[in-house]
C-alpha positions in Angstrom: -17.5 4.4 -17.4 -13.8 5.2 -17.9 -11.1 3.6 -15.7 -9.3 6.0 -13.5 -5.7 6.9 -14.5 -4.1 6.2 -11.1 -0.5 6.6 -12.5 -1.4 9.9 -14.2 -3.2 11.3 -11.2 -0.4 10.3 -8.9 2.1 11.9 -11.2 0.2 15.2 -11.2 0.2 15.2 -7.4 3.9 14.4 -6.9 5.8 15.4 -10.0 8.4 18.1 -9.3 8.2 17.8 -5.5 11.4 17.6 -3.6 12.0 15.1 -0.8 12.8 16.7 2.5 13.3 13.6 4.6 12.3 10.0 5.2 10.9 9.4 8.7 8.7 6.7 10.4 5.3 7.1 11.9 5.3 7.8 15.5 3.9 5.3 18.0 0.9 7.6 18.5 0.3 7.8 14.7 0.5 4.0 14.5 -2.0 3.7 17.4 -4.3 6.3 15.7 -4.3 4.3 12.5 -4.9 1.0 14.3 -1.8 -0.4 12.8 0.7 -2.9 14.3 3.8 -1.6 12.5 5.6 1.7 11.9 5.6 2.7 8.2 8.2 4.7 6.4 7.0 8.1 5.3 8.4 10.3 2.5 8.0 13.9 3.5 8.3 16.6 0.8 9.6 20.2 1.3 6.0 21.5 0.9 4.8 19.4 3.9 3.0 16.9 1.8 3.8 13.2 2.3 3.3 9.6 1.2 3.1 6.5 3.4 3.7 2.9 2.6 0.7 0.7 3.4 0.3 -3.1 3.2 -2.7 -2.7 1.0 -5.0 -0.1 -0.5 -7.4 -0.3 2.5 -4.7 0.9 4.9 -4.7 -2.3 7.0 -1.1 -2.0 8.2 2.3 -0.5 7.3 4.3 -1.5 4.2 7.9 -1.2 3.1 9.3 0.8 0.2 11.4 -1.1 -2.3 14.0 1.1 -4.1 16.2 0.9 -7.2 19.3 1.7 -5.1 21.8 -1.2 -4.7 22.9 -0.1 -1.3 19.4 0.3 0.1 17.0 -1.9 -1.9 14.3 -1.7 0.8 13.3 0.9 3.4 11.9 -1.5 5.9 8.8 -1.4 8.1 9.6 -0.6 11.8 13.0 0.9 11.0 14.7 2.4 14.0 
């Protein structure tokens, strides 16, 4: 059985998309997900999104680390 190409699959989904905004989960969304923290969410112009999670089981929110020197991290619970 071949290993899944996670990088390639993710590239196909997100390549060429344009970021509309960065927002945080609402308190209701946090409650619905049974999380303790508010995750940053990248929202694209077509309405699709990607959320930072602490692990691949979705156990809690996670931060985004960036290559930007002025904002090297988009933190959990940012307000």
